[in-house]
C-alpha positions as CSV (number, residue, x, y, z in Angstrom):
1,M,0.0,0.0,0.0
2,K,2.9,2.3,0.8
3,I,4.3,1.8,-2.7
4,F,0.9,2.6,-4.3
5,K,0.6,5.9,-2.3
6,T,4.2,6.8,-3.2
7,L,3.5,6.1,-6.9
8,I,0.3,8.3,-6.7
9,L,2.2,11.1,-5.1
10,L,5.0,10.9,-7.6
11,A,2.6,10.9,-10.5
12,A,0.8,14.0,-9.0
13,I,4.1,15.8,-8.7
14,I,5.1,15.0,-12.3
15,I,1.7,16.1,-13.6
16,F,1.8,19.3,-11.6
17,N,5.3,20.2,-12.8
18,S,4.5,19.4,-16.5
19,C,1.5,21.7,-16.3
20,S,3.5,24.5,-14.8
21,N,4.0,27.7,-16.9
22,S,7.4,28.5,-15.2
23,F,10.5,28.8,-17.4
24,E,13.6,30.8,-17.6
25,P,13.1,33.5,-20.3
26,D,15.9,34.0,-22.8
27,T,16.8,37.6,-21.7
28,S,19.3,38.0,-24.6
29,V,16.2,39.2,-26.5
30,I,13.4,41.5,-25.6
31,Q,10.6,39.4,-27.3
32,S,10.2,35.7,-27.3
33,L,9.7,34.6,-30.9
34,N,9.3,30.9,-31.3
35,V,6.6,29.3,-33.5
36,G,3.9,28.3,-31.1
37,D,4.5,31.0,-28.5
38,Y,1.4,32.9,-27.5
39,W,0.2,35.8,-25.3
40,I,-3.3,36.3,-24.0
41,Y,-4.1,40.0,-23.1
42,H,-6.9,41.8,-21.4
43,V,-8.0,44.9,-23.3
44,L,-9.8,47.7,-21.5
45,V,-11.0,50.8,-23.5
46,K,-12.5,53.8,-21.7
47,K,-14.1,57.0,-23.0
48,L,-12.7,60.0,-21.1
49,P,-13.3,62.1,-19.1
50,D,-16.3,60.0,-17.9
51,N,-14.5,56.7,-17.6
52,I,-17.2,54.9,-19.6
53,I,-16.1,51.4,-20.6
54,I,-16.3,51.0,-24.3
55,Q,-14.6,47.6,-24.6
56,D,-13.6,45.0,-22.0
57,A,-12.3,42.0,-23.9
58,S,-9.4,39.6,-24.3
59,D,-7.1,39.2,-27.3
60,T,-4.7,36.3,-28.1
61,T,-1.6,36.6,-30.3
62,F,0.4,33.6,-31.6
63,V,3.6,33.2,-33.4
64,V,2.4,31.2,-36.4
65,G,5.4,30.9,-38.7
66,Q,8.5,32.3,-40.2
67,Q,9.2,34.3,-43.3
68,V,12.6,35.1,-44.8
69,I,12.9,38.7,-46.0
70,N,16.3,40.0,-47.3
71,N,18.1,37.0,-45.8
72,E,16.6,37.6,-42.3
73,T,14.2,35.3,-40.6
74,W,11.1,37.2,-39.5
75,Y,8.4,35.7,-37.3
76,K,4.8,36.0,-38.4
77,L,2.2,36.7,-35.7
78,S,-1.5,35.7,-35.9
79,T,-2.2,39.4,-36.5
80,S,-0.2,39.0,-39.8
81,Y,2.4,41.4,-38.3
82,L,6.0,40.3,-38.7
83,M,8.7,40.7,-35.9
84,I,12.4,40.1,-35.5
85,N,14.9,40.5,-32.7
86,K,18.1,42.1,-34.0
87,D,21.3,43.2,-32.2
88,D,19.8,46.6,-31.4
89,G,16.3,45.4,-30.3
90,L,12.9,44.4,-31.6
91,W,11.7,45.4,-35.1
92,G,8.4,44.9,-36.8
93,R,6.7,45.4,-40.1
94,K,3.2,45.1,-41.5
95,D,4.2,42.8,-44.4
96,S,7.3,41.8,-46.5
97,L,6.9,45.0,-48.6
98,S,6.5,47.6,-45.9
99,A,9.5,49.3,-44.2
100,P,10.5,47.9,-40.8
101,E,9.8,50.0,-37.7
102,F,11.8,50.1,-34.5
103,I,9.6,48.8,-31.7
104,A,11.9,48.4,-28.7
105,P,15.6,49.0,-28.3
106,Y,17.4,46.2,-26.4
107,P,19.7,46.3,-24.6
108,T,19.1,50.0,-23.7
109,T,19.6,52.5,-20.9
110,A,17.2,54.9,-19.3
111,N,16.5,58.1,-21.2
112,S,17.9,56.8,-24.5
113,R,16.2,58.3,-27.6
114,Y,15.9,56.7,-31.0
115,L,14.3,58.3,-34.1
116,R,11.5,56.1,-35.2
117,Y,10.3,58.2,-38.2
118,S,10.0,61.7,-39.5
119,D,7.6,63.2,-42.0
120,D,6.5,66.7,-43.1
121,T,4.5,67.4,-40.0
122,S,6.4,65.7,-37.1
123,Q,9.2,63.5,-35.8
124,V,8.5,60.5,-33.6
125,Y,11.2,59.3,-31.1
126,L,11.2,56.1,-29.2
127,V,12.4,56.9,-25.6
128,T,13.5,54.4,-23.0
129,E,11.8,55.8,-19.9
130,S,13.2,53.2,-17.5
131,V,14.8,49.8,-17.3
132,N,14.4,47.0,-14.7
133,T,11.0,48.4,-13.6
134,E,8.8,46.1,-11.6
135,T,5.4,45.9,-13.4
136,E,2.4,44.2,-12.0
137,V,-0.2,42.9,-14.5
138,I,-2.9,40.1,-14.4
139,A,-0.2,37.4,-15.3
140,G,2.0,38.5,-12.4
141,T,4.9,40.8,-11.7
142,F,7.6,41.3,-14.3
143,T,10.9,43.2,-14.6
144,C,10.4,45.5,-17.6
145,N,11.9,48.1,-19.8
146,V,9.4,51.0,-20.2
147,Y,9.3,52.7,-23.6
148,K,7.3,55.7,-24.8
149,D,6.7,57.5,-28.0
150,E,7.6,61.2,-28.1
151,R,6.2,63.2,-30.9
152,I,7.6,66.6,-31.9
153,E,5.3,68.6,-34.2
154,H,7.1,70.9,-36.6
155,D,4.5,73.6,-35.9
156,K,5.4,73.4,-32.2
157,K,2.0,72.2,-31.0
158,A,2.1,69.9,-28.0
159,C,0.9,66.4,-28.5
160,E,-1.8,65.3,-26.0
161,C,-1.1,61.6,-26.3
162,I,0.6,59.2,-24.0
163,H,1.8,55.9,-25.4
164,Q,3.8,53.6,-23.1
165,K,4.9,50.0,-23.6
166,Y,6.3,47.7,-21.0
167,Y,8.5,44.8,-22.3
168,A,9.8,42.0,-20.1
169,P,13.0,40.7,-21.6
170,G,12.6,37.2,-23.0
171,I,8.8,37.4,-22.9
172,G,7.7,40.6,-24.8
173,L,4.9,43.0,-24.3
174,V,3.3,42.7,-20.8
175,K,1.5,46.1,-20.7
176,E,0.6,48.9,-23.0
177,I,-1.1,52.2,-22.2
178,T,-2.4,54.7,-24.8
179,K,-4.2,57.8,-23.5
180,T,-5.5,60.9,-25.2
181,D,-7.9,63.6,-23.9
182,R,-10.8,61.4,-25.1
183,S,-9.9,57.8,-24.5
184,E,-7.6,55.4,-22.6
185,I,-6.6,51.9,-23.7
186,V,-4.9,49.6,-21.2
187,I,-3.6,46.2,-22.4
188,Q,-2.3,43.7,-19.8
189,L,-0.8,40.3,-20.1
190,V,-3.0,37.5,-18.7
191,K,-0.9,34.5,-19.8
192,F,2.2,33.7,-21.8
193,S,3.1,30.3,-23.1
194,K,6.5,29.5,-24.6
195,K,6.9,26.6,-27.0
C-alpha cells in the first residue's frame, strides 16, 4: 500500500510540474519569438473624461510561422504582423513589402532616444523611460523596460497623447497604455506560453 501511495504522489508531482508555466526566459532578446509562443491579453478601452467602458475583452496573439525577408528570418504573428529580434532590439513590419519599424531597443539604458520616423509634420522618437521596472499585471509581476513615443510637431503644437509599452526581456509586451484627452486603452498580459 505504501508503494501505491508513493506512486500516486510521484505521478501527481510529475503532472503538476509538467503543467507549470514556469520557465527561464531568454533575456538575450526583448521578445520571445518561437513558432507556437502565445500571449493572452486583457484589453480595456474607456471613454474619457467620464471613464465609460467602451470595450472590456481579451485578445490572443500567436507566433504562427517564419518568413525570410532580405536574408533575415522574421516571425509572423496571428495578426499578420512580422517581428524580428536584432542586435539593437525588436523590429516589426506590416508585411514583407513595408518598411521595418523600430519597436523596442534592447539592450538599452534609461533616457535613451531613437528616431522612429520623420515626415512633413512631425518626428517621432522612441524613448526608454526606465529599465528594470517592476510591473504588475494580471499574469504576475515582471521586470520590464518601459518605452514611450515622443512626438515633436514641426509647428510646435504639443501632443496630447501618452503611449507607453512595458516589455519583459525574453517574454515581450506585458503592458501597454495609450491615453488621449478622449480615451484610454490599457492592455495587460494575462498569460504567456513558450513553445
